[in-house]
C-alpha positions in Angstrom: 30.9 -22.0 36.7 33.1 -19.1 36.2 35.3 -20.5 34.4 32.0 -22.2 32.0 30.5 -18.9 31.6 34.0 -17.4 30.4 34.2 -20.2 27.5 30.7 -19.3 26.9 30.9 -16.1 26.6 34.7 -15.8 24.6 34.6 -14.3 21.6 37.6 -16.5 20.9 36.1 -19.6 21.1 32.9 -18.2 19.1 35.3 -17.4 16.3 35.8 -20.8 16.1 32.7 -22.1 15.0 32.4 -22.4 10.8 31.0 -19.1 9.3 27.9 -21.6 7.5 26.7 -22.8 10.8 25.8 -18.6 11.7 24.5 -19.5 8.4 22.2 -21.9 8.2 21.4 -20.3 11.6 20.6 -17.1 9.8 18.4 -18.4 7.0 16.5 -20.5 9.8 15.4 -17.6 11.8 14.4 -15.5 8.2 12.3 -18.3 7.9 10.8 -18.1 11.4 10.1 -14.3 10.3 9.1 -14.9 7.6 6.0 -17.0 9.3 5.4 -14.3 11.4 5.5 -11.6 8.5 2.7 -14.3 6.5 0.6 -13.5 9.7 1.2 -9.1 8.9 0.4 -9.9 5.4 -3.3 -11.3 6.4 -3.5 -9.1 9.2 -2.6 -5.7 9.3 -5.1 -4.8 6.1 -8.0 -5.9 7.7 -7.4 -4.0 11.0 -6.4 -7.6 13.3 -4.0 -8.4 15.9 -0.6 -9.7 15.0 -0.7 -11.2 18.4 -4.0 -13.4 19.0 -5.6 -14.9 18.4 -2.7 -17.3 17.8 -1.9 -18.8 13.9 -5.6 -20.1 12.8 -6.3 -21.3 9.4 -8.4 -18.5 7.6 -10.6 -21.0 6.4 -12.1 -22.9 9.2 -11.0 -20.9 12.2 -9.3 -24.2 13.6 -6.2 -23.0 15.9 -2.6 -24.3 14.2 -0.4 -26.6 16.4 3.1 -25.6 16.9 3.6 -29.0 15.1 2.4 -27.8 12.0 3.5 -24.6 12.0 6.8 -25.2 10.7 8.2 -22.8 8.2 8.5 -24.6 4.6 8.3 -27.8 6.3 4.7 -28.0 6.9 3.6 -26.4 3.6 5.5 -28.8 2.1 4.5 -31.4 4.3 0.7 -31.2 4.0 1.2 -30.1 -0.2 -0.6 -26.8 0.6 -3.6 -27.4 2.2 -4.8 -27.2 5.9 -4.7 -30.5 7.8 -7.9 -29.5 9.4 -10.5 -29.0 6.5 -8.1 -29.5 3.6 -8.8 -26.3 2.2 -6.1 -25.1 -0.3 -2.8 -23.0 1.5 -2.2 -20.1 -0.7 1.7 -20.7 -2.2 2.2 -17.2 -0.7 3.3 -18.8 2.7 5.8 -21.1 1.2 7.1 -18.1 -0.8 7.2 -15.5 2.4 9.1 -17.9 4.4 11.6 -19.0 2.2 12.0 -15.4 0.7 12.8 -14.1 4.1 14.6 -17.0 4.6 16.9 -16.0 1.6 17.0 -12.4 2.4 18.6 -13.5 6.5 21.1 -15.8 4.7 22.3 -12.9 2.2 22.7 -10.3 4.5 24.9 -12.6 6.5 26.8 -13.9 3.8 27.3 -10.3 2.7 28.1 -8.1 6.4 29.2 -11.7 8.4 32.9 -12.3 8.7 34.2 -15.4 9.7 37.0 -14.1 12.1 34.7 -12.1 14.1 31.0 -13.0 14.1 29.5 -11.0 16.9 31.2 -7.8 15.7 29.6 -8.5 11.8 26.3 -10.3 13.9 24.3 -7.2 14.4 24.6 -5.1 11.0 23.3 -8.4 9.4 21.0 -8.9 11.3 19.5 -5.2 11.1 19.4 -5.5 7.6 18.0 -8.5 7.3 14.9 -6.9 9.3 15.1 -4.3 7.0 14.2 -6.5 4.0 11.6 -8.7 5.8 10.3 -5.1 6.0 10.6 -4.9 2.3 8.9 -7.8 2.0 5.7 -7.3 3.6 5.4 -4.4 2.5 5.3 -5.5 -1.2 2.9 -7.8 -0.5 0.4 -6.0 0.8 1.2 -3.4 -1.7 0.2 -5.5 -4.2 -2.8 -7.7 -2.6 -4.2 -3.9 -1.5 -2.2 -1.0 -2.9 -1.9 -0.1 1.0 1.3 0.2 3.0 0.7 0.5 6.9 1.7 3.5 8.9 3.4 0.3 11.3 5.8 -0.4 8.5 6.2 3.5 7.6 6.1 5.4 10.3 6.9 2.4 12.3 9.7 1.8 10.0 10.8 5.7 10.4 11.5 5.3 14.4 12.5 2.3 14.1 15.4 3.2 11.8 16.7 6.2 13.4 17.1 4.3 16.7 19.2 1.6 15.8 21.2 3.9 13.4 21.7 5.8 17.0 22.7 2.2 18.3 24.8 0.9 15.0 26.3 4.4 13.3 28.1 2.3 11.6 25.0 1.6 9.9 25.0 5.5 8.1 28.8 5.2 8.1 28.8 7.5 10.8 32.2 7.5 14.1 29.8 8.7 16.5 26.0 8.1 17.6 24.8 11.1 17.3 26.3 11.3 13.7 24.3 7.9 13.1 21.2 9.3 14.2 21.7 12.7 12.4 22.0 10.8 9.3 19.0 8.7 9.4 16.4 11.7 10.4 18.2 13.1 7.5 17.9 10.0 5.4 14.3 9.8 6.8 13.3 13.8 5.5 15.1 14.0 2.9 13.4 10.5 1.2 9.9 11.0 2.2 10.5 15.1 1.0 11.4 14.0 -2.1 8.6 11.6 -2.8 6.4 14.2 -1.7 7.4 16.8 -3.8 7.0 13.9 -6.6 3.7 13.9 -5.7 2.5 17.7 -5.6 4.0 17.8 -9.1 2.4 15.0 -10.5 -0.8 16.4 -8.6 -0.4 19.3 -11.1 0.3 17.5 -14.5 -1.6 14.5 -14.2 -4.0 15.6 -11.9 -7.8 14.3 -13.8 -8.3 10.8 -15.1 -11.0 10.2 -17.5 -12.8 7.4 -17.7 -15.0 5.7 -20.4 -17.8 3.4 -19.2 -20.1 1.3 -20.6 -23.4 2.8 -21.3 -25.7 3.0 -18.5 -23.1 2.4 -16.1 -24.6 3.2 -12.7 -22.0 5.2 -10.0 -22.8 4.7 -6.6 -22.0 7.1 -4.8 -22.1 5.9 -0.4 -21.1 7.4 2.2 -17.4 6.0 2.2 -16.6 4.9 -1.2 -17.6 4.7 -5.0 -18.7 2.1 -6.5 -18.9 1.2 -10.6 -18.3 -1.6 -13.0 -17.0 -3.4 -10.3 -14.8 -1.1 -9.0 -14.7 0.2 -5.0 -12.8 3.5 -4.3 -12.1 4.8 -0.7 -12.9 8.8 -0.7 -9.9 9.2 0.5 -7.6 7.4 -2.4 -9.0 10.6 -4.4 -9.9 13.6 -2.3 -5.9 14.4 -1.3 -6.4 18.4 -1.5 -9.9 20.2 -0.9 -9.8 21.1 -4.3 -10.0 17.7 -5.7 -13.4 16.9 -7.6 -15.5 14.0 -9.1 -16.6 14.9 -11.8 -19.6 13.5 -14.6 -22.7 14.1 -16.7 -25.2 12.2 -15.5 -28.1 10.6 -17.6 -29.9 10.7 -14.3 -29.6 11.2 -10.6 -31.7 9.3 -7.6 -30.6 11.0 -4.5 -33.5 9.2 -1.3 -36.0 11.9 -1.8 -35.5 13.3 -5.2 -34.1 12.5 -8.8 -32.7 14.8 -11.5 -32.1 14.0 -15.2 -29.1 15.4 -17.9 -28.0 16.9 -14.4 -23.9 17.7 -14.5 -22.2 16.4 -11.5 -19.1 17.6 -9.0 -18.2 16.1 -5.9 -15.3 18.0 -3.6 -14.5 16.8 -0.1 -17.3 19.9 1.2 -19.7 20.7 -1.9 -22.2 18.6 -3.7 -23.5 20.4 -6.5 -26.1 18.1 -9.0 -27.4 20.9 -12.0 -27.3 24.1 -10.6 -28.1 23.6 -7.3 -25.6 22.9 -4.5 -25.8 20.6 -0.7 -23.4 19.5 1.3 -22.3 15.9 1.0 -22.6 15.0 5.0 -26.4 15.4 3.9 -26.4 13.2 1.0 -26.0 9.3 2.5 -26.6 7.7 -1.1 -26.8 9.0 -4.5 -27.0 7.0 -7.4 -25.6 8.6 -11.5 -26.3 6.4 -14.7 -23.3 8.2 -16.9 -20.9 6.7 -19.6 -17.8 8.6 -18.2 -16.3 10.0 -14.9 -13.8 12.0 -14.3 -11.6 11.1 -11.4 -8.5 13.1 -9.2 -5.6 11.0 -9.1 -2.1 10.5 -7.4 1.6 10.3 -9.4 2.2 9.2 -6.4 0.5 8.0 -3.2 1.1 8.7 0.6 2.0 5.7 1.6 4.5 5.6 -0.8 5.4 9.1 1.2 6.1 7.4 4.4 7.3 4.4 2.5 10.5 6.0 1.2 10.3 7.9 4.8 11.2 4.5 6.1 13.9 3.6 3.8 16.0 6.9 3.9 16.1 6.4 8.5 17.8 3.3 7.5 19.6 4.2 4.5 20.4 7.4 4.7 19.3 9.9 2.0 21.9 8.5 -1.0 20.1 5.1 -0.3 16.9 7.1 -0.9 17.9 8.9 -3.9 19.3 5.3 -5.2 16.2 3.8 -4.5 14.4 6.4 -5.9 16.0 6.7 -9.5 16.3 2.7 -9.5 12.7 2.2 -8.8 12.2 4.5 -11.5 14.4 2.3 -14.0 12.8 -1.0 -12.7 9.1 0.5 -13.2 10.2 1.9 -16.9 10.9 -1.5 -17.3 8.2 -3.3 -16.3 6.1 -0.8 -18.2 8.6 -1.7 -21.2 7.7 -5.8 -20.7 4.1 -4.8 -20.3 3.7 -2.9 -23.6 5.6 -5.5 -25.6 3.1 -8.5 -24.6 0.1 -5.9 -24.7 -0.7 -6.0 -21.0 -0.4 -2.5 -20.9 -3.8 -2.8 -18.9 -1.5 -4.0 -16.1 0.0 -1.0 -15.6 -2.6 0.3 -14.0 -2.9 -1.9 -11.4 0.8 -2.7 -10.5 1.2 -0.6 -7.1 4.6 1.3 -6.9 6.1 0.7 -3.4 7.7 -3.6 -4.4 10.1 -0.9 -7.0 11.2 0.8 -4.2 11.6 -1.9 -2.0 13.3 -3.6 -5.2 15.9 -1.0 -5.3 16.3 -0.2 -1.4 17.0 -3.9 -1.5 20.0 -3.4 -4.4 21.8 -0.4 -3.0 22.4 -2.1 0.5 24.3 -5.3 -1.5 25.4 -3.3 -4.2 24.5 0.4 -4.2 27.5 1.5 -2.3 29.8 0.0 -4.7 27.3 1.2 -8.3 28.4 4.5 -6.2 32.1 4.4 -5.8 32.8 3.6 -9.2 30.3 5.8 -11.1 32.2 8.8 -9.2 35.9 8.0 -8.4 
């Protein structure tokens, strides 16, 4: 028995295993992680548990048995349909599983060593997990324009912990140096984006929207509704000085109405004409107007926390690189949309995916790029 255990845990014996056996393992494991990411992408924005209930069809709620929950294979075998009700299953499920498998495989091919698989495997695994976090954040941001705190704040904590355990992630020679560089990366990464957010607020803090005549603008206790849009107030009111302004043809409250009156709404005050009142005392207000001025941000607080998580994993140099390259990527995408006469799409594009792509580029080629640039 002792000889058996000695052979199992002997690193020399494992080094004889073919390198691409581990490549296959990383790809398969990445696809399994991708299956879990699909659960996160669907449930996190809805505030649902990612653990319970078990995987089920979002249409008929039928619980999916384990033999129909095999990454990639199940979607192809069932032709992208639910086995129970026949409803279409989004191709996104297959794409996320495949993309995550490729991400883990790429990390192993980049950081793994055929001579020292056990020594290099933790680094490849951590970077694979990091890329998985970027993937889930990207898909949630595309669909819901948010990045959940479980990913951003949780990513900061996880990044600091793993850099303490594996200081080589930060090119550090001690555990203390690893955790310090990770913490510094998180602070600098979040701080840079926060500074951009505040500067953008000063320069581009108001957005005037022209609306069709007789557009109904409804203010509820939690959201602003107009032209089919529903905007939560927390996305509009970042500071106490933020204000929504419009000139309404009519204003209807529960107990009274106004005509041809200016309206100003801030987090602490509502002004209609010359009358001031507490917004908390007005549960609903309906206005008719042809334009509205909204406060806006250059970036969201979610991007601030997201860059903090990225900096915790890849350090302040990686954070700087990600911010610069994400701006370049955003410019290229914006120009492409203008050339294809789809510039209106730019307002629907969140910034988080650009940051995520730039951070992924840093992992694979960023350090070599900077070394060549400053050599």
